[in-house]
KOLDOPA-320672 format. One record per residue (C-alpha): z, y, x. Coordinates in nm, 4 decimals. Layout:
KOLDOPA-320672
+----------+----------+----------+
!       c3 !       c2 !       c1 !
+----------+----------+----------+
!        Z !        Y !        X !
...
+----------+----------+----------+
***
This chain:
KOLDOPA-320672
+----------+----------+----------+
!       c3 !       c2 !       c1 !
+----------+----------+----------+
!   6.1627 !   8.5282 !  13.7722 !
!   5.9824 !   8.5137 !  14.1080 !
!   5.7921 !   8.2033 !  14.2223 !
!   6.0322 !   7.9057 !  14.2374 !
!   6.1530 !   7.7790 !  14.5721 !
!   6.2228 !   7.4413 !  14.4087 !
!   6.1253 !   7.2780 !  14.0790 !
!   6.2028 !   6.9562 !  13.8968 !
!   5.9663 !   6.8478 !  13.6210 !
!   6.0747 !   6.5743 !  13.3827 !
!   6.3180 !   6.4344 !  13.6401 !
!   6.4540 !   6.0881 !  13.5592 !
!   6.6957 !   5.8786 !  13.7626 !
!   6.8726 !   5.5663 !  13.6365 !
!   7.0949 !   5.3263 !  13.8290 !
!   7.1709 !   4.9589 !  13.7839 !
!   7.5269 !   4.9187 !  13.6565 !
!   7.7833 !   4.7198 !  13.8522 !
!   7.8683 !   4.3688 !  13.7453 !
!   8.2084 !   4.3147 !  13.5950 !
!   8.4657 !   4.0364 !  13.6330 !
!   8.3091 !   3.6946 !  13.7083 !
!   7.9702 !   3.8613 !  13.7508 !
!   7.9480 !   3.9630 !  13.3853 !
!   7.7914 !   4.2838 !  13.2613 !
!   7.5015 !   4.2948 !  13.5051 !
!   7.1674 !   4.4416 !  13.4122 !
!   7.3090 !   4.7480 !  13.2367 !
!   7.1464 !   5.0793 !  13.3251 !
!   7.3287 !   5.4068 !  13.3934 !
!   7.1258 !   5.7006 !  13.2612 !
!   7.2328 !   5.9575 !  13.5220 !
!   6.9478 !   6.2081 !  13.4789 !
!   6.7127 !   6.1836 !  13.1809 !
!   6.4155 !   6.4191 !  13.1677 !
!   6.5428 !   6.7397 !  13.3282 !
!   6.3284 !   7.0449 !  13.4044 !
!   6.4649 !   7.2923 !  13.6581 !
!   6.3216 !   7.5913 !  13.8452 !
!   6.5133 !   7.8012 !  14.0978 !
!   6.3665 !   8.1314 !  14.2144 !
!   6.3788 !   8.2597 !  14.5704 !
!   6.7038 !   8.4430 !  14.6343 !
!   6.8632 !   8.3083 !  14.3163 !
!   7.1958 !   8.1329 !  14.2734 !
!   7.1578 !   7.8635 !  14.0085 !
!   7.4668 !   7.6781 !  13.8873 !
!   7.4820 !   7.3355 !  13.7216 !
!   7.8031 !   7.2821 !  13.5282 !
!   7.9483 !   7.0020 !  13.3190 !
!   8.2181 !   6.7374 !  13.2945 !
!   8.2511 !   6.4566 !  13.5475 !
!   7.9899 !   6.1894 !  13.4862 !
!   7.7289 !   6.4220 !  13.3348 !
!   7.4808 !   6.3646 !  13.6218 !
!   7.5009 !   6.6991 !  13.8006 !
!   7.5660 !   6.5555 !  14.1494 !
!   7.2801 !   6.3085 !  14.1089 !
!   7.0578 !   6.5993 !  14.0089 !
!   7.1555 !   6.7890 !  14.3253 !
!   7.0492 !   6.4934 !  14.5390 !
!   6.7199 !   6.4629 !  14.3524 !
!   6.6424 !   6.8251 !  14.4427 !
!   6.6804 !   6.7537 !  14.8141 !
!   6.5181 !   6.4092 !  14.7930 !
!   6.8347 !   6.2389 !  14.9182 !
!   6.7780 !   6.0246 !  14.6092 !
!   6.4272 !   5.9388 !  14.4908 !
!   6.3084 !   6.0118 !  14.1374 !
!   6.2086 !   5.7222 !  13.9133 !
!   5.9715 !   5.9478 !  13.7239 !
!   5.8891 !   6.3160 !  13.7172 !
!   5.8173 !   6.5541 !  14.0024 !
!   6.0046 !   6.7578 !  14.2606 !
!   5.8223 !   7.0526 !  14.4143 !
!   5.9481 !   7.2519 !  14.7113 !
!   5.7843 !   7.5879 !  14.7767 !
!   5.4924 !   7.4767 !  14.5601 !
!   5.4397 !   7.1453 !  14.7439 !
!   5.4841 !   6.8186 !  14.5554 !
!   5.7290 !   6.6185 !  14.7666 !
!   5.8020 !   6.3496 !  14.5046 !
!   5.6376 !   6.0627 !  14.6888 !
!   5.6246 !   6.1882 !  15.0475 !
!   5.7311 !   5.9231 !  15.3024 !
!   6.0478 !   5.9910 !  15.4998 !
!   5.8594 !   6.0732 !  15.8211 !
!   5.6628 !   6.3414 !  15.6388 !
!   5.9532 !   6.4904 !  15.4487 !
!   6.1837 !   6.5062 !  15.7520 !
!   6.0524 !   6.8450 !  15.8749 !
!   6.1089 !   6.9856 !  15.5251 !
!   6.4768 !   6.8913 !  15.5420 !
!   6.5199 !   7.1782 !  15.7853 !
!   6.4425 !   7.4113 !  15.4941 !
!   6.6820 !   7.2524 !  15.2409 !
!   7.0379 !   7.1658 !  15.3329 !
!   7.3468 !   7.0414 !  15.1489 !
!   7.7145 !   7.1336 !  15.1547 !
!   7.9368 !   6.8525 !  15.0297 !
!   8.2633 !   6.8518 !  14.8368 !
!   8.4845 !   6.6877 !  15.0994 !
!   8.4473 !   6.8846 !  15.4235 !
!   8.6427 !   6.6297 !  15.6280 !
!   8.4462 !   6.3235 !  15.5142 !
!   8.1163 !   6.5004 !  15.5863 !
!   8.2060 !   6.5762 !  15.9512 !
!   8.2045 !   6.3171 !  16.2313 !
!   8.5710 !   6.2953 !  16.3424 !
!   8.4684 !   6.1740 !  16.6904 !
!   8.2607 !   6.4811 !  16.7732 !
!   8.3708 !   6.8217 !  16.8872 !
!   8.2594 !   7.1243 !  16.6907 !
!   7.9981 !   7.2216 !  16.9514 !
!   7.8364 !   6.8774 !  16.9105 !
!   7.8478 !   6.8886 !  16.5285 !
!   7.6697 !   7.2230 !  16.5197 !
!   7.4478 !   7.1605 !  16.8219 !
!   7.3019 !   6.8253 !  16.7140 !
!   7.0774 !   6.9684 !  16.4367 !
!   6.9471 !   7.2298 !  16.6823 !
!   6.8387 !   6.9535 !  16.9218 !
!   6.7057 !   6.7266 !  16.6466 !
!   6.4735 !   6.9935 !  16.5058 !
!   6.3754 !   7.1352 !  16.8451 !
!   6.5328 !   7.4741 !  16.7737 !
!   6.7445 !   7.5191 !  17.0856 !
!   6.8873 !   7.3278 !  17.3805 !
!   7.0978 !   7.4002 !  17.6879 !
!   7.2327 !   7.7558 !  17.7123 !
!   7.0331 !   7.8672 !  17.4065 !
!   7.1992 !   7.5958 !  17.2039 !
!   7.5461 !   7.7109 !  17.3121 !
!   7.4652 !   8.0710 !  17.2199 !
!   7.3417 !   7.9612 !  16.8790 !
!   7.6618 !   7.7602 !  16.8201 !
!   7.8674 !   8.0723 !  16.8939 !
!   7.6495 !   8.2768 !  16.6571 !
!   7.7016 !   8.0229 !  16.3799 !
!   8.0776 !   8.0235 !  16.4286 !
!   8.0859 !   8.4012 !  16.4067 !
!   7.8637 !   8.3932 !  16.0987 !
!   8.1145 !   8.1827 !  15.9031 !
!   8.4291 !   8.3552 !  16.0301 !
!   8.5362 !   8.1183 !  16.3085 !
!   8.5944 !   8.2008 !  16.6761 !
!   8.3751 !   8.0784 !  16.9665 !
!   8.6810 !   7.9418 !  17.1524 !
!   8.7224 !   7.6847 !  16.8714 !
!   8.3969 !   7.5094 !  16.9631 !
!   8.5733 !   7.2339 !  17.1638 !
!   8.8061 !   7.1271 !  16.8840 !
!   8.7705 !   6.8206 !  16.6625 !
!   8.7489 !   6.8389 !  16.2805 !
!   9.1075 !   6.7193 !  16.2284 !
!   9.2320 !   7.0282 !  16.4149 !
!   9.1042 !   7.2588 !  16.1412 !
!   9.2350 !   7.3370 !  15.7929 !
!   9.0423 !   7.2386 !  15.4806 !
!   8.8974 !   7.5867 !  15.4383 !
!   8.7948 !   7.6007 !  15.8046 !
!   8.6290 !   7.2584 !  15.7781 !
!   8.4244 !   7.3821 !  15.4839 !
!   8.3201 !   7.6823 !  15.6953 !
!   8.2047 !   7.4314 !  15.9578 !
!   8.0048 !   7.2482 !  15.6900 !
!   7.8404 !   7.5767 !  15.5919 !
!   7.7662 !   7.6589 !  15.9575 !
!   7.6054 !   7.3170 !  16.0056 !
!   7.3857 !   7.3739 !  15.6992 !
!   7.2861 !   7.7176 !  15.8315 !
!   7.2150 !   7.5947 !  16.1850 !
!   6.8527 !   7.5047 !  16.1037 !
!   6.7819 !   7.8324 !  15.9160 !
!   6.7182 !   7.6803 !  15.5701 !
!   6.5629 !   7.8525 !  15.2707 !
!   6.7682 !   7.6561 !  15.0148 !
!   7.1278 !   7.5368 !  15.0220 !
!   7.2636 !   7.2945 !  14.7623 !
!   7.6419 !   7.2917 !  14.7282 !
!   7.7860 !   6.9858 !  14.5529 !
!   8.1308 !   7.1026 !  14.4341 !
!   8.1663 !   7.2995 !  14.7619 !
!   8.5132 !   7.4398 !  14.6831 !
!   8.6613 !   7.1725 !  14.4552 !
!   8.8795 !   7.0251 !  14.7323 !
!   9.0347 !   7.3623 !  14.8253 !
!   9.3213 !   7.5611 !  14.6756 !
!   9.2406 !   7.8669 !  14.4639 !
!   9.2888 !   8.1367 !  14.7289 !
!   9.0749 !   7.9483 !  14.9827 !
!   8.8149 !   7.8793 !  14.7138 !
!   8.7735 !   8.2521 !  14.6619 !
!   8.7218 !   8.3084 !  15.0358 !
!   8.4526 !   8.0396 !  15.0584 !
!   8.2766 !   8.1638 !  14.7446 !
!   8.2738 !   8.5189 !  14.8774 !
!   8.1409 !   8.3893 !  15.2113 !
!   7.8525 !   8.2131 !  15.0343 !
!   7.7728 !   8.5289 !  14.8367 !
!   7.7681 !   8.7333 !  15.1590 !
!   7.5538 !   8.4794 !  15.3466 !
!   7.3070 !   8.4602 !  15.0595 !
!   7.2566 !   8.8386 !  15.0728 !
!   7.2410 !   8.8584 !  15.4534 !
!   7.0100 !   8.5625 !  15.5094 !
!   6.7978 !   8.5707 !  15.1939 !
!   6.9069 !   8.2248 !  15.0835 !
!   6.8530 !   8.0466 !  14.7542 !
!   7.1556 !   7.8517 !  14.6295 !
!   7.2121 !   7.5677 !  14.3858 !
!   7.5826 !   7.5218 !  14.3128 !
!   7.7143 !   7.2163 !  14.1297 !
!   8.0562 !   7.2742 !  13.9742 !
!   8.2881 !   7.1808 !  13.6905 !
!   8.4766 !   7.5110 !  13.7348 !
!   8.3436 !   7.7877 !  13.5105 !
!   8.5394 !   8.0490 !  13.7061 !
!   8.3395 !   7.9561 !  14.0165 !
!   8.0170 !   7.9726 !  13.8176 !
!   8.1034 !   8.3120 !  13.6684 !
!   8.1740 !   8.4542 !  14.0122 !
!   7.8793 !   8.3268 !  14.2132 !
!   7.5774 !   8.2440 !  13.9961 !
!   7.2832 !   8.4340 !  13.8491 !
!   7.1813 !   8.1585 !  13.6065 !
!   7.3592 !   7.8518 !  13.4788 !
!   7.2560 !   7.5197 !  13.3271 !
!   7.5134 !   7.3342 !  13.1179 !
!   7.4619 !   6.9591 !  13.1548 !
!   7.5803 !   6.6826 !  12.9261 !
!   7.5146 !   6.3122 !  12.9801 !
!   7.1992 !   6.3503 !  13.1890 !
!   7.0388 !   6.6424 !  13.0059 !
!   7.0570 !   7.0223 !  12.9982 !
!   7.1977 !   7.1544 !  12.6694 !
!   7.1956 !   7.5266 !  12.7520 !
!   7.0277 !   7.7321 !  13.0255 !
!   7.0142 !   8.1031 !  13.0982 !
!   7.1605 !   8.4031 !  13.2807 !
!   7.5300 !   8.3397 !  13.3336 !
!   7.6392 !   8.6713 !  13.1807 !
!   7.4488 !   8.5985 !  12.8593 !
!   7.5540 !   8.2350 !  12.8342 !
!   7.9202 !   8.3159 !  12.8885 !
!   7.9164 !   8.6173 !  12.6561 !
!   7.7463 !   8.4304 !  12.3712 !
!   7.7106 !   8.0544 !  12.4206 !
!   7.5025 !   7.8963 !  12.1455 !
!   7.5667 !   7.5277 !  12.2103 !
!   7.8931 !   7.3797 !  12.0734 !
!   7.9518 !   7.2046 !  12.4063 !
!   7.9276 !   7.5278 !  12.6056 !
!   8.1602 !   7.6983 !  12.3572 !
!   8.4132 !   7.4185 !  12.3972 !
!   8.3969 !   7.4268 !  12.7784 !
!   8.4643 !   7.8000 !  12.7837 !
!   8.7425 !   7.7779 !  12.5259 !
!   8.9085 !   7.5002 !  12.7256 !
!   8.9422 !   7.6967 !  13.0494 !
!   8.9809 !   8.0614 !  12.9468 !
!   9.3438 !   8.1156 !  12.8529 !
!   9.4366 !   8.3861 !  12.5987 !
!   9.6340 !   8.6889 !  12.7108 !
!   9.9891 !   8.7506 !  12.5849 !
!   9.9845 !   8.8402 !  12.2154 !
!   9.6338 !   8.7054 !  12.1561 !
!   9.5358 !   8.4121 !  11.9362 !
!   9.5374 !   8.0713 !  12.1028 !
!   9.2801 !   7.9216 !  11.8608 !
!   9.0219 !   7.7238 !  12.0544 !
!   8.7585 !   7.4558 !  12.0217 !
!   8.8920 !   7.1119 !  12.1164 !
!   8.6489 !   6.8270 !  12.1775 !
!   8.7490 !   6.4869 !  12.0421 !
!   8.7295 !   6.1926 !  12.2805 !
!   8.5660 !   6.1625 !  12.6207 !
!   8.2077 !   6.2030 !  12.7347 !
!   7.9992 !   5.9154 !  12.5955 !
!   7.8907 !   5.6256 !  12.8146 !
!   7.5884 !   5.6868 !  13.0356 !
!   7.5145 !   5.3139 !  13.0020 !
!   7.4607 !   5.3383 !  12.6260 !
!   7.4041 !   5.7084 !  12.5497 !
!   7.3948 !   5.8107 !  12.1811 !
!   7.0603 !   5.8471 !  12.0093 !
!   6.9220 !   6.1906 !  11.9320 !
!   7.1572 !   6.4622 !  12.0553 !
!   7.3875 !   6.3003 !  12.3092 !
!   7.6658 !   6.5436 !  12.2266 !
!   7.6695 !   6.4528 !  11.8561 !
!   7.9543 !   6.1990 !  11.8876 !
!   8.1906 !   6.4844 !  11.9800 !
!   8.0282 !   6.7727 !  11.7952 !
!   8.2107 !   6.9195 !  11.4907 !
!   7.8748 !   7.0311 !  11.3440 !
!   7.6773 !   6.7044 !  11.3773 !
!   7.4478 !   6.5998 !  11.0901 !
!   7.2197 !   6.2949 !  11.0373 !
!   6.9293 !   6.4836 !  11.2002 !
!   7.1327 !   6.5032 !  11.5218 !
!   7.1351 !   6.1228 !  11.5445 !
!   6.7677 !   6.0854 !  11.4608 !
!   6.5960 !   6.3363 !  11.6908 !
!   6.6456 !   6.4729 !  12.0421 !
!   6.6829 !   6.8521 !  12.0119 !
!   6.4351 !   7.0511 !  12.2242 !
!   6.5401 !   7.3437 !  12.4442 !
!   6.4621 !   7.6442 !  12.2234 !
!   6.4685 !   8.0123 !  12.3155 !
!   6.7372 !   8.2326 !  12.1566 !
!   6.7144 !   8.6084 !  12.0836 !
!   6.9204 !   8.6652 !  12.4001 !
!   6.6544 !   8.4917 !  12.6111 !
!   6.8628 !   8.1823 !  12.6825 !
!   6.7629 !   7.8234 !  12.6007 !
!   6.9669 !   7.5893 !  12.3843 !
!   6.9187 !   7.2271 !  12.2764 !
!   7.0862 !   7.2166 !  11.9346 !
!   6.9267 !   7.1408 !  11.5973 !
!   7.1734 !   7.3641 !  11.4112 !
!   7.2201 !   7.6775 !  11.6237 !
!   7.0122 !   7.8979 !  11.3911 !
!   7.1788 !   7.7566 !  11.0811 !
!   7.5271 !   7.8078 !  11.2204 !
!   7.4480 !   8.1662 !  11.3184 !
!   7.3159 !   8.2437 !  10.9703 !
!   7.5928 !   8.0717 !  10.7724 !
!   7.7905 !   8.3141 !  10.5483 !
!   8.1172 !   8.4073 !  10.7109 !
!   8.0348 !   8.2167 !  11.0286 !
!   8.1450 !   8.4059 !  11.3372 !
!   8.1619 !   8.2043 !  11.6579 !
!   8.4816 !   8.2507 !  11.8537 !
!   8.2713 !   8.3710 !  12.1451 !
!   8.1737 !   8.6832 !  11.9511 !
!   8.5319 !   8.7934 !  11.8893 !
!   8.7200 !   9.0598 !  12.0884 !
!   8.9788 !   8.7937 !  12.1721 !
!   8.7179 !   8.5759 !  12.3414 !
!   8.5694 !   8.8689 !  12.5337 !
!   8.9168 !   8.9567 !  12.6615 !
!   8.9738 !   8.5987 !  12.7745 !
!   8.6311 !   8.5933 !  12.9382 !
!   8.7340 !   8.8998 !  13.1417 !
!   9.0400 !   8.7043 !  13.2597 !
!   8.8099 !   8.4219 !  13.3693 !
!   8.5846 !   8.6561 !  13.5674 !
!   8.8767 !   8.8345 !  13.7328 !
!   9.0589 !   8.5197 !  13.8413 !
!   8.8647 !   8.4796 !  14.1647 !
!   8.8910 !   8.8462 !  14.2613 !
!   9.2682 !   8.8377 !  14.2051 !
!   9.3015 !   8.5421 !  14.4427 !
!   9.1867 !   8.7560 !  14.7362 !
!   9.3813 !   9.0710 !  14.6423 !
+----------+----------+----------+
***
């Protein structure tokens, strides 16, 4: 991997829980992110995937310093920006931009498109006057919109077009890194595919680095180079997306894949089903946080936090029992079967079929 454009080292972020009825329940702490290490190379697309409430959106905001770390470090292009004051970090924000899930809520409904895209150019001293107008037209063309649309308001565009506007606004200041927090979750499948393909094209044309937060493994399979699977504030598996999806070692990753990849006609429908919901981030389980839902949990899993270990495939997995399960007589994970590989192909082809 080339030198990272952004790194998190031992990142921790907790939040004070809300008080309940009659002011009860105060003082509880939500463990959103708990000791995460992350490094994204230049030109890489890194995906963070997991169920709702696992901390992936908080992690995205820690990367861009929209939320401050409680402990740990965040480095951007080799510079430690963990404790930089806002006035100092402001120029760096030009180099790292976010795309949000709801394109309508992230756009000022009272401003025309030319103002939405032109304001960052003025703020960062990039362009003004006629040069600003030319740059607005260039940005519209870059994301597949027409220059004559510059005088419209956000409500005059469709959801997919509004997300293109959000992408254009992020690109207006020529960033090095873009962080997308569920950037296609609010769109229907066919529009999702168009936006994903646009991001892939822009990454190649502009030399961007991308971090994509998603709960949709089909999105991750289509767009990312590497993926981190997150559960209750921690990474449980990290590695190249092709290797992770072809042979996931963590029971949670296996269950996520089995839950979304449907079998073809005539194939077995056997799948891993997780009992219950994700545990509370206010009182996370001891040891391995996944143990309360894991079919392979043992007493060791409650006593010790599993470290991220390297597998023969070069991925990293945080599971006390992954070697034991691999070596068990007669044990063959579903992910190694022809049936699973066929269903994985369906997953990977879903996005391409949407644009056919």
